[in-house]
C-alpha positions as CSV (number, residue, x, y, z in Angstrom):
1,M,0.5,-26.0,-2.6
2,S,-2.4,-25.0,-0.6
3,L,-4.1,-21.6,-0.5
4,D,-5.4,-19.5,2.3
5,K,-8.1,-16.8,2.5
6,A,-5.4,-14.1,2.0
7,A,-4.4,-15.7,-1.3
8,I,-8.0,-15.9,-2.5
9,T,-8.6,-12.3,-1.6
10,K,-5.5,-11.3,-3.6
11,I,-6.6,-13.4,-6.6
12,A,-10.1,-11.9,-6.5
13,K,-8.7,-8.4,-6.3
14,L,-6.4,-9.0,-9.3
15,A,-9.3,-10.5,-11.3
16,H,-11.6,-7.7,-10.2
17,I,-14.1,-10.2,-8.8
18,E,-16.1,-9.6,-5.7
19,V,-16.0,-12.7,-3.4
20,T,-17.9,-13.1,-0.1
21,E,-16.4,-14.6,3.0
22,A,-18.4,-17.8,2.5
23,E,-17.2,-18.1,-1.1
24,K,-13.6,-17.6,0.1
25,D,-13.9,-20.8,2.3
26,T,-15.2,-22.7,-0.7
27,F,-12.5,-21.5,-3.0
28,V,-9.8,-22.3,-0.5
29,T,-10.9,-25.9,-0.4
30,E,-11.6,-26.3,-4.1
31,L,-8.4,-24.6,-5.4
32,S,-6.2,-26.3,-2.9
33,G,-7.6,-29.6,-4.0
34,I,-6.9,-28.7,-7.7
35,F,-3.3,-27.7,-6.8
36,K,-2.8,-31.0,-5.0
37,W,-4.1,-32.9,-8.0
38,I,-1.6,-31.0,-10.3
39,E,1.2,-31.9,-7.9
40,Q,0.3,-35.6,-8.2
41,L,0.3,-35.3,-12.0
42,N,3.8,-33.7,-11.9
43,E,5.1,-36.8,-10.1
44,L,4.4,-39.0,-13.1
45,K,7.4,-40.0,-15.3
46,T,6.5,-39.0,-18.8
47,D,9.9,-39.0,-20.4
48,D,9.3,-42.1,-22.5
49,V,5.7,-41.1,-23.5
50,P,5.5,-39.8,-27.1
51,M,3.8,-36.5,-27.7
52,L,0.3,-36.7,-29.1
53,A,-1.8,-34.5,-31.3
54,S,-4.8,-36.7,-30.8
55,V,-5.7,-39.7,-28.8
56,S,-7.0,-41.6,-31.8
57,D,-4.9,-42.9,-34.7
58,T,-7.4,-41.7,-37.3
59,A,-5.9,-39.6,-40.0
60,L,-7.9,-36.8,-41.5
61,P,-8.6,-37.0,-45.2
62,W,-6.6,-34.5,-47.2
63,R,-7.9,-32.5,-50.2
64,K,-6.2,-30.4,-52.7
65,D,-5.9,-26.8,-51.4
66,E,-7.5,-24.7,-54.1
67,I,-9.0,-21.2,-54.0
68,T,-12.4,-21.2,-55.6
69,D,-15.6,-19.2,-55.5
70,G,-17.5,-22.3,-54.5
71,H,-19.1,-22.6,-57.9
72,K,-22.5,-21.5,-56.4
73,R,-22.7,-17.9,-57.5
74,D,-26.0,-18.3,-59.3
75,A,-27.6,-20.3,-56.4
76,I,-26.5,-17.6,-54.0
77,L,-27.7,-14.7,-56.1
78,A,-31.1,-16.4,-56.5
79,N,-31.7,-15.6,-52.8
80,A,-30.9,-11.9,-53.3
81,P,-33.7,-9.4,-53.7
82,A,-31.7,-7.8,-56.6
83,S,-28.5,-8.5,-58.4
84,D,-26.5,-6.9,-61.2
85,Y,-23.3,-8.1,-63.0
86,G,-23.1,-11.1,-60.6
87,C,-23.2,-8.9,-57.5
88,F,-25.7,-8.1,-54.8
89,V,-27.5,-4.8,-55.3
90,V,-27.9,-2.9,-52.0
91,P,-29.4,0.5,-51.2
92,K,-26.9,3.4,-51.3
93,V,-26.0,4.6,-47.8
94,I,-24.5,8.1,-47.3
95,D,-23.7,9.4,-43.8
96,H,-23.9,13.2,-43.7
97,E,-22.1,13.6,-40.4
């Protein structure tokens, strides 16, 4: 599949992108080359190729899925300017509008 200037103009209009005439010539060449490369890839027979999630055979280590608070409350609250009952103390904000 190759593109022409009319197709580039239509794509640019749909994408709300301003493209100059000089850029249209460049995009015609570049996008047509990309489409030719995709057509070459479509010619490959991949029926016997297994699907991959990753190119390496490395398995990720698993850990027990537990919900915790991180066990770092005191260390985190030590950075707060003020805390009370294990929570951050922040100034009261009231919007009058």
